[in-house]
N, C-alpha and C positions, 0 to 999 in steps of 0.2 A: 123847842120842846118845853113843856110845863115842868117846873121844879118847885118844891116846897122849901128847899134850903139851898144856899150857895156856899161853897167852900173854896177859897182862893189859897192855893198852896204854891203860888209862883215864887221861885227863888229858893224853895226848900228842896233838900236832897233826901234820898232814901235813908232811913225809913220814915222820916217825918210826914210826908204826904199820906202814907198809909195809916200811920198812927192818928193823924188828925181825922181821917175818914172814919176810922173805927170809933173815935170819940163822938163824932156827930151822929153816926148811925145809932149809937147807944141811946141817944136822946130822941130818936125819931120813932114814929109809929109804923107798923107794918103797912106797906103799900105806898108810903111817901117816897118822894124822889129828891135826891141831892145832886146838884150840878157841881162837879169838881173841876177846877182849872189848875193845871200843873205845868211845870216846865222841865221836870226831871224825866228824861227818856226812859228811865227804869220804871216809871209809873205804869207803863203799858203792861209789862210783865207782872209787876206787883199787884195791880188792881185785878188783872185777869186771874191770877192764882187765888187771890183773896175771894173773888166772886165764886170761883169753882169750889173753894173750901167752905164757904159760909152760906151759899145759896142766895146771896144778894145779887140781883140781876143787873148787868150792864145793859141798859136799854139802847144806848148809843155811845159811840166813841169816835172822835175825829181829832185830826192834828192840823193846825194852821200855823205855818212859819215858826215851828218849834214850840208852839203852845198846844198842850193836849187838853181836850174837853171830854168829860165823861158825864153821863147821866145814869145814876145808879139808884135802883129801886130796892128799898129794904124789904126783905122777905117777911 
């Protein structure tokens, strides 16, 4: 999937992946997509709730061997 930015938060634990996502989204334009790579299992819930609360859309989400991948489109 196409992305405009990549954010690697592997090894970071809650709330750092979410805080880093918020920071990168602040610098993005509406419609741009960031790919986030995370290893914190809590990111599934955190990013889901964040998406619901902010309107930023999770386009795709998957997990491969304990690594979580997200593609998030800025509203």
